[in-house]
C-alpha positions, 0 to 999 in steps of 0.5 A: 514473503516473496523473498523465501520463494524466490530464493528456492528458485535461485536454489533450484536453478543453481542446483540444475546448473551443477547437474548441467556442468557433471554432464558436460564434463562426462560428455568431454571425457567421453568424447576421449575415450570415444576417440581413442577407442576408435583409433583402437578399432582402426588399427586392429583392422576390425571388419565393418560387419562386426560393427553394430547397427547403422547410424542414420543421418540426423536431418535436425543436426546442424551441417558444420562437419567435422565439428558435432557438438554434444550439449548438455540436456538434463534438467532436474526440473522436468526430466524424471529421476530413474530407479538406479541402474540395472545390473549387468546381466551375463553375455560373452563379448567379441574376443577382438573387442575384449582384446581392446578393451584389455589394453584400455582398461588401465587407463580408465581405472588411472582416469577415473581416479583423478575425475571421479567418474565411473567409466564402462567401454561397451562393444557394439552389443552392449557388453563390457569390455572394460571399466570396473568389475562388469567385464564380460557382462551386458548393459544392453538392457538399460535404457540409455545404452539401448538409445546409444547402440542406436548411434543417438547420444542418451543421458539421464538422472538416476537415484544414487546407491549412497555408500554412506548415510547423507548428512541431514543438511544435505537433504534441502538438496534434491540434486544430492539423491541422483546421479547422472549418466551418460551414454556416448555412441562410438562411430566408425564408418556410419555404424556404432562401433561401441559406447562410452558409458559414463557416470557421476554424482553431481556436485552437491550445492551444500558442499559447493557453498562449503567451499566458498564460505568465505563469500557466502560469510561476507555475504551473510554479514552484508545481508545482516548489516543490511538488515540492521540498517534497514532496521535502525531506519524503519526505527527512526522514520516510523516507529520513533514518530509514532510512539512520540504522536502517541505520547502527544495524543495523551498529552492532549486528552490530559488537557496539555495545551503545549502539546498541540504542536508539530512533532521535531521529526516526522520521519516520513511524508505520510507520517508528516500528513498524519501528524498535521492532520491530528493537529489540526484535529486537536486544534479544531477540537480545543477551539470547540471546546472553548466554544462550548465553555464560553457559550455556556457561561453566555448562556447562564450569565443570559439566563440568570439576569431575567431569572434573578429578577422573575424571583426578586419580583415574586418574592416581593409579591408574595412578602408584601402581603396587603402593604403593597398597593395596586400601582406597585403589584401590577408593576412587579407583575409587568416585570415579571412578565417582561423577564419571563418573555426575554426568557422564551425569546432566548430559548426559542433563538438558542433553538434557532442556533442549534438547527442553523449549526447543525443544518445539512445542505439540502441541495436546493438553490434560489436567487435573491429576487425569490428569496426577498418575496418571502420576507414580510412587509417591513413597515420600518424602512425602505427595501430597495433592489439593485443588480444581480437579483437573478443570479442562481445561489447555492442555498434554499430561498427558505434560509436565504430568506431568514439571513436576509430578514435578521440583516434587514431587522438589524438596520431597522433597529439601528435607524436606518430608513432605507436598505439595499440589497444587490448581488454580483456573480465572479467565476463560481461564487456570487457576493451579495451586498446588504447596506443601510443609512442607520446609525452604523457600528462603531470602531470598538464593535465592530470585532465583536458584532459576530460573538453569541450574545453580544448587543447595543440594545439588550434594553430593548429585547436584543439576545445578540444572537442574530448574527450568530444565527446568520454565521451558521446558516451560512457556514453550512451552505459553505458562505461566509460574511463580513462587515465591509467598510461603508460612508454611511451606515452598515454594509455587509458582504455575503459569499456564496457559491453560485449556482452553475 
């Protein structure tokens, strides 16, 4: 977006440079004409009183006599463009100066044929004595001439009078509509002896660029080539990976598991990060979907067994009529009550698991000792506290109590008589160890204990969801749990954030 503005700025800067160049050329030509004219005045022996106004010393000028350079000072951006030059007015020239002008007029005409500049040679009173068809008329009313008659250099930008229509392409250039005017005073013995008044239309930027069309064409080819190269790089590094990722999302949405893999080309580092984040999300969603499918299968199986038993017992009671004795009727009725109780327990445990998986950290904290005080007294075993009971933990006492209660209940149901609980801090994490002296876990079952509905005591009412609830609660608090080796019984290690 900034490139056109920058280009316009340099366009105007270059156009202004052409104005300055034209002014410098006119100053150089005027200086030569002024030197020739001054020599002619001295040779003619014109008296000082016939000259113009005295020139006062300028304290701002550098004291580097006899060198007195005049620098171009026009600025297309800041100087106002004056109207076209006013017409000359009738006047009478001093015969002595008119004779000098008549001798120099052919020289000015020949010079104009080469430089294309307009020359007007003025006497000390502003009357034209040589150059063009205005000889014998005065230009003293022109602003820059009036300044030069006081002995000061003057220049101006004026609207030019075109001799033919300006081509449409030239309308982009402001410099095509102006003409540079330079009024150079001629000094003899500290007085104004005349003025060299020059003008010329500056070189047009479009015309100048046309003159350099070979270089401009090469530059245009380079720009187009660079643009195409940037486009190809953009397509390969940005567009192509984006389209590949879009195609990959469609395949994943259609259930294609083979599509969950990195792209062949990422192009940019940001695209690689985006692709990695997307594939990680897809992997997690796929794992979540598989988990939900497996969970639904387990739930349907766990609910189907007691429902089938209840339905079978109810049908037997219904169809037996009076043929079934009281003992059998009571046995089937007890089966219905037992299976209904199991269904009720399964539903409650499912609700507990759902709450644990969707639990948001409350920001509360506790200690191991505070959580143990919330546990009900279990007469089936002895609880032994070890070191670290006062270490701060990033979990509420209620939730930590639920975790410990499930682990202790599992120990009691597997023959344990003693449970030991302790904690040890390590930086910003705390390790809690819960061990027992029970039957332990067989090597074949060690990898399955955290799977939902896995249990080895289904006949005694086990649902296999206790450790799933423990794992979900700990994940909600940035914690973990793992089974560690133990010489006897079972030993779990819980890792939680420390309270800092």
